[in-house]
N, C-alpha and C positions, 0 to 999 in steps of 0.2 A: 599523493601527487596525482593531479589530473592526467588522465590518459584517454586517447581516442583510438578505438579499435576500428580499422578500416576493412570491413568485410563486404558482405552484400550491401549492408547499410552501415553508415558510421554509428558507432556506439561509444558514448562518453561515459567513463566510469572513474572511480577513485577507490583506492584500497589503503588500509592502515592496520597495523598490528600483525601478530603471528598467532598460529594455533588453528583451531577448527574454524571453518569459514562461516560467516553470517552474511547472507545477501539480503539487502533491504530494497523493497520496491515501493516507490512513493505514490502519492495520490494524483488524481487528474488535475492538470494545470500547474502542478508543482514540479520540483526536480530534486536531485540528490541532496541539495543543501538543506532540505527539511529535516534530515537525519543528523544534523550537526551535534546535538547533545548525545545521541546514541553512539556516534563515532568517537566522540571525546572520551566517553566512559568505557564503552564495551571493547574498544581497541586495546585496552589494557589487558584483556583476557582472551581476545579472539582476533582472527583475521576478518576485519569488517570491510565489506564491499558494498558500495553504493553506486548507482548508475542512473542515467536519464532514460526513461522509457521512450519507445517510439513516439515521435511527434512532440517531444519535450526537450527543453534545454539544449545541450550540445550534441544530442543524438540526431539521427536522420529524421527528416520531416517528409515522409512520402505522402502523396495525395491519398485522401480517404476514398471510400470508407475503410475503417480499420476493423480487424478481427482479433479475437483473443489469441488465435494461433500465431499472429505476428509477434505479440508480446511474449508468448511462451518461447518461441524459437529464439528470440533475442536473449533470453536468459540462458538457453542451451548454448548459444554461440559464445556468450561470455564465460560460462563455466568451462567449455572446451578450451577457450583461449587461455584461461588461467590455470588449466590442468586440474580442475576441481572435480573429483568424482562424486562427492556428496556434500551437501551444505544444509545448514539451517536456513530456512526461508521465512522472511518476515515481510508481510504485505500490509500496507495501510490503505483503507478505503478502496479505490479502484485497484490499487496494488494488491489488496486482499483477494480480489477476483482473479487477477493474474496469477497469484500464488496458488489459488485453488486449481486453476486450469493447469498450471505446471505440475502440481502434485498428481493430478489425474493422469497426465500423459507420461510423466517421468518419475514415478513413485520411488524407484531405486536411487534416485539422485537427491531425494529429500530426507534429511535426518529427522528434522522436526519442522512443523509448520506453525507459524503464528499469524492468525488473521486478526488484524487490529482495525477497529471501527469499520468492520466489513458490512457489505450489503448482501441481503439474501431474501428471495421470495417476497418481493414487494407486493403490497396489496394494490387493488385497483386505484385507490386514492393516492397512494405513494407513487405509483407509476404515472398517474396523471400529473402530479406535481413535478416530477423530474423531467417528464417530456415537455411540460410547459417551459421549463428552463432551457431545454434544447431549442425550442422555438424562439425564445428570447435571444439566444445566442445567434441563431440564424438571421433574425431581423435586425438586431441592434449591435451585434458583435459581443465579444466576451466581457468588455469593460463594464457593461451594465449589471453584470451578475456579481461583481467583486464585493461590493459593500454588503449586500445581503448574505453572501457566503461567509464573510468574516464574522458577521453577527451570529450566524448559525454555529460557527466553528469554535468560538471562544466565549468564556464567561466574561461578563462585563468588568469584573474586578481585574482580570488579566488584561483586557483591552486598555484599561485606564492606567495600569501600573507598568506594563511592558510595551510601551509605544514603539520603541526601536525594533523589537522582535516582530511585532505585528506589521510594522512598516516594511520589513524585509519580505514578508509573505505577500503583502499588497503589491510591492514592486515586482515580485516574481510573477504574479498573476497578470500584471499589466503588460509584461513583455511577451506574453504568449502570441504565437502566430495564430491568427484568427481561424484559418482553414484547418490547421492541425488540431487546435483546441476543440473546434466543432466536431471533428471526426472522433477524437478521443472521448469527448463528453457524450456523444451519441452512443458509443460503445458502453460507456459507464452506465448510461440510462437503461440499457437493454440486456447486458451480458448476464445478469442474474437469472434471466429466463433460460438461458443456455446451460448454466451451471447447476441450477437447483435440482433437476432430475438426476444428476450424477453425483451430487455431493456425498451421498451415503456410501459411495465407493471409495472414499478417502479412508485409507487404513494406515495412517501415519500419526504418531503422537502429535496432537494439535492443541494449541492454546488459542482460545477465542476471547478477545478483550474488547470492551467498548465502554463508553461513558454513560453514566446514569441518565444524563440529559441530552444525549446525542439524538438529534431528530431524524437525520437521514440514515443513520446506521444504528438503529435503536436497540435497546436490550432485548426486545422480543425477537428481533432478527438473530441476535447472538444466541438466544436460548434455542431457537429452532435449529441453528447450525450445530449447536452442542448436542441436541437430541439425534441429529442425523449422523454425525461423525462419532463412531463408536469410541475411539481412544482419544477423547478430547476433554479439556478442562475449560471451565467458564469463569471469567472474571469481569464483573461489572464495577467500574470505578466510581465511587460516590462523587456527586457534585461536579462531574466533568462532562464536557460536551464532545465535539468531534475531534479536535486537534490534540489528542492525547500525547503523541510523541513530543510535542513542543510544550504545551501547558502542563502536562503531567509527566515530564521527561524522567524524573527520578523514579516514579512509580513504574513506568514502562521499562526502564533499564533494569531495575531489579526483577521485574516479572520475567523478562527474557532470560536474564542470567540464571535465575533460580529454576525456571522451567527446564532449561537445558541441563542444569545440574541434576535435577530430579530424574530426567530420562537417562542420564549417565549412570546414576545409582541403580536404576532399574535394569540397565544393561540392554535395553530394547533397541537403541538406535545409534549407539556409538561404535 
């Protein structure tokens, strides 16, 4: 059931299921609806919580610029409101950055961490490309970036066979507030510089997943994160691009469930 928490800033969230809590953090320009397939399946086993990040969906849209700390404190506020002392944290793309930042500040509140299609330690060329997109958003607004993004995110076979699903993503991107999207995308384009020097401090069971053909969150980035985070597992999904939670939902759901189960068996984080 959709709920809005009215604190310092409005926070829109949904929850379903009972058991250990899973908090899902969406990507830039998206909202909690991207996790539909995860909610549907994983709520059979867990208390699944999805929410809209700062500047997205039904949550507050404060003026920019944005900082990682704003997104981190939003999760802290949500957990306090829901009386959750510890949760499994799953972040996709920009949400993976927020998840890392949260784990660094509040390690005792994170049972396991899943970084999905995450960005880390961009090269000069990669930084140049993402900053070019920031400039495009500044000049033309977010609409001009939508079709190129969709082509980067999905395999052509999925685009052709799942038109309704892709249309929902396209419509979501089209409804973004221009100023909020620019502020969020600017943070997305730069936050890895802030996180990379600290990532080795993450000492939480961590699962790192990306697609074999993900351009912006590529396997090399995932391998570098795996090398830096001591207690981590790495999963590169063959023949997949960026939008794993949607195009590869069955693989993602099983990866999350089995990873948590393995940690339970280890007795490290439960």
